[in-house]
C-alpha positions, 0 to 999 in steps of 0.5 A, a space after each residue: 188412471 186409477 192405479 199408481 203409475 210407478 209403485 215403489 214397494 216396501 223395501 226398495 232402495 236405489 230407484 231412479 225414475 228419469 226422463 219419464 212423461 206422465 199424462 193424466 191419472 194420479 199417484 204417478 210415483 207412489 212410494 212405500 217404505 223405501 230409501 234413496 229414491 230419485 225422480 228427475 227430469 220427468 214431466 207431469 202433465 195434467 196429473 193428480 199427485 205427482 210424487 206421493 208417499 203412501 199413507 202410513 209409510 215413510 221413505 228417506 233420502 229422496 230427491 225430486 229434481 228438474 221436473 215439470 208439472 203443469 195443469 195439476 189437479 192435486 199436489 205435485 209432491 205429497 210426503 207424510 211420515 208414519 206416527 205413533 199415538 203420541 205423534 212420535 215418528 216411527 222407524 223408519 221415519 221420513 227424513 232427508 228429502 231434497 226438492 230442487 230446480 222443478 217448474 210448477 206451471 199451474 193448477 187446473 182451475 186457477 185462479 179459483 181456490 182449491 185445497 189439495 192443489 199445491 206444489 208441495 205438501 209435507 207432514 212429519 218429515 225430518 230435514 227437508 230442502 226446497 231450493 231453486 224451484 219456479 212455482 206459479 199459479 198454484 191454487 192449493 191451500 198454500 203452494 208450499 204447505 209444511 206441517 210438524 217438521 223436524 230437524 232443519 227445513 231450508 227453503 231457498 232461491 225459489 220464485 213463487 208467484 201468483 198463487 192462491 192460498 185458501 182455506 184459512 192458510 194465507 201464506 205462499 209458505 205456510 207452516 202449520 202446527 209444529 215445526 222447527 228450524 226453518 230457514 227461508 232465504 233468497 226467495 222471490 215472492 210476487 203477486 202481480 195478477 190483476 185477477 187476485 186483487 181481492 185476496 189477502 196473501 202473505 209471503 210467509 205464514 206460521 202458527 207453529 206452537 209447540 216446538 222451539 220454532 227458530 225461523 230465519 227469513 232473510 234476503 228475500 224479495 216480496 213485492 206486489 203490483 196491480 192493486 194486489 193485497 200482499 203481506 210480508 209475514 203473518 206469524 201467530 201463536 209462537 211458543 215462548 221458546 220460539 224466535 224469528 229473525 227477519 233480516 235484509 229483505 226487500 218488501 215492495 208494494 206490501 199492504 202490511 209487512 208484519 202481522 203478529 199475534 202472540 209472537 215471541 222473540 222477533 228481531 226485524 233488522 236491515 230490511 228495506 220497505 218501498 211503497 208499503 202501506 202499514 
């Protein structure tokens, strides 16, 4: 329980971890500098980190799919890229990751807030797709925490419900610091648990400042019930070259649909607001 479960050492390529049951411990699939890694059909039961990138390394062309994570005490997927002193990705950089069709069914200690208790925590990775996942009862600082992303990030067709962002990060999707070209499409964001009705939560929250952040938030459903406080989007401090398109979404039961601070070039069109307060 104190060592990695499966350690994919530097130089590895073409590794499949399939239909494995992990119980307890942390760092269950531990990645060095490697590529073409596939973790599929596995169960992570009462574990810490499920799939984690070793600090100071980067791996590419990875897939985590059709897995179950339950009663987690740390992030299910934790990926980071190697950076130089100017925060430029080193070679090999982390790039081209797909996290698809997984089920995250609860953090240990929910609904008490935590920090490293997320579905996904990703930093400095180029080209990420997060799609078709069902995430509930995460208590980390955001169930999907993304930071300093390059390339294109696609978050689509996920169901994210009754999660507890904390530590100042109020978004079910939280884009921290610098990120670019983020597409959030076709997701369901829901807060319905009566135990959460004292907390302020947003479906999407961003304070991306430096890069040209081109965000599209489209065709999503955002809804709250049982007196929960839910915002649609909370966007702060985007650079003058940023742009945000919010289109064709349904917001139902939200306290605030948009909360903006120093936000540039935002278009809000074609959305439906039902029983929203502000």
